[in-house]
C-alpha positions in Angstrom: 174.8 256.8 242.0 177.1 256.6 239.0 177.9 260.1 237.7 180.2 259.7 234.6 183.0 257.7 233.2 186.2 258.7 235.1 188.7 257.4 232.6 189.4 254.7 230.0 192.6 252.7 229.9 194.6 251.1 227.1 197.5 248.6 227.4 200.3 249.1 225.0 203.5 247.3 224.1 205.4 250.5 223.4 204.7 253.4 225.7 207.0 255.8 223.7 205.0 255.1 220.6 201.7 255.5 222.4 202.7 258.8 223.9 203.9 260.1 220.6 200.5 259.3 219.2 198.2 260.4 222.1 200.3 263.3 223.3 202.2 264.3 220.2 199.6 263.8 217.5 196.3 264.0 219.3 197.2 266.7 221.9 196.7 264.9 225.2 198.6 266.2 228.2 200.5 263.9 230.6 199.2 264.5 234.2 201.0 261.6 235.9 203.6 259.0 235.0 204.4 256.2 237.5 206.2 252.9 237.4 205.0 250.2 239.8 208.0 247.8 240.2 207.5 244.2 241.1 207.4 243.8 244.9 206.4 247.5 245.6 203.2 248.3 247.5 201.7 249.9 244.4 202.4 246.7 242.4 201.0 244.6 245.2 197.8 246.7 245.1 197.7 246.5 241.3 198.0 242.7 241.5 194.9 242.5 243.7 192.9 245.0 241.7 193.8 243.6 238.3 193.9 239.9 239.3 197.4 239.6 238.0 200.6 238.1 239.4 204.1 239.6 239.7 203.0 243.0 238.3 205.6 245.4 237.0 203.9 248.2 235.0 204.3 251.8 233.9 201.1 253.8 234.1 200.6 257.2 232.4 197.5 259.3 232.9 196.6 261.7 230.1 194.0 264.4 229.9 192.3 266.2 227.0 189.8 268.7 228.2 187.8 266.9 230.9 188.6 263.5 229.4 191.1 261.2 231.1 192.9 258.3 229.4 195.3 255.9 231.1 198.0 254.1 229.2 199.7 250.9 230.7 202.9 249.2 229.5 203.4 245.9 231.4 206.8 244.4 231.9 205.2 241.6 233.9 203.2 239.5 233.6 204.0 239.1 229.9 201.1 240.5 228.0 199.6 239.0 224.8 199.5 241.5 222.0 196.1 242.5 220.7 195.3 241.8 217.1 195.9 245.3 215.4 193.0 245.0 213.1 190.5 243.5 215.5 187.0 244.1 214.2 184.9 246.6 216.0 182.1 244.0 216.3 184.3 241.8 218.6 183.3 241.8 222.3 185.2 244.2 224.5 186.5 247.7 224.1 185.5 249.0 220.7 186.7 252.6 220.4 187.4 256.0 221.9 185.5 258.9 220.3 187.2 262.3 220.0 185.1 265.4 219.4 186.8 267.5 216.7 186.4 270.8 215.0 187.1 270.9 211.2 187.0 267.2 210.4 188.6 267.6 207.0 191.7 269.3 208.5 192.0 266.8 211.3 191.6 263.9 208.9 194.3 265.3 206.6 196.7 266.1 209.5 196.4 262.7 211.1 196.5 260.8 207.7 199.7 262.7 206.8 201.2 261.7 210.2 200.5 258.0 209.4 197.2 257.3 211.2 195.3 254.6 209.2 191.6 255.3 208.7 188.9 252.8 207.8 187.4 255.4 205.4 187.3 259.1 204.7 185.0 261.2 206.9 181.3 260.5 206.3 178.4 262.9 206.9 175.6 261.1 208.7 172.4 263.1 208.3 172.7 266.8 208.4 174.4 267.3 211.7 177.3 264.8 212.1 180.6 263.8 210.4 182.4 260.7 211.6 185.3 258.4 210.7 187.2 255.6 212.5 191.0 255.3 212.5 193.5 253.2 214.4 196.2 254.1 217.0 199.6 252.4 216.7 198.4 249.4 218.6 195.3 249.0 216.4 192.8 250.5 218.9 190.0 252.3 217.2 189.8 256.1 217.5 186.6 257.7 216.2 186.7 261.3 215.1 183.3 263.0 215.5 182.2 266.5 214.4 178.9 268.0 215.3 178.1 270.3 212.3 176.6 273.7 212.9 173.1 274.1 211.5 
C-alpha cells in the first residue's frame, strides 16, 4: 500500500544559491546535510540506487510543514545542467506546489527578491489563486492559495 509522497528531490549546480532560495526565501528548514564522498559506503550505495558511477554528492534534506524536499549537488559524475526555461509540458518533473496564505503579499515579496514568475497570480473560479514561478535553477514553483468562501 502506498500512503503518500515521502519527498521530492532536485539536483542543483549551486547548493548555496538553492539553499538561499528554499531556506532563506521560501522558509524551508534544513533537517540534514550530508556529503557522500567518492569511495565511501554512502557513495557506493548511492551509485547502486541511482545507477551512477563514481558518485560524490552533497545531499540536503529540507522540511516545510510536513513536506520534505531533498537537494543534491553532484561533484561526480559531472551533471548536465537543465535548461532553465524548460517548458512545463516537457516530460519529467514539472513543478512543486506551495500552499500559501495571502497570495498578493507572497507574490510581491518573492518578486522583489528576484523570483521570476510566468504571470501575476490568477484567480481560477471562486476558490483558488495560482501562479507559476522559477527557482534559481529554472525549476517551476507553483504558488497556490485556497480562497475562503
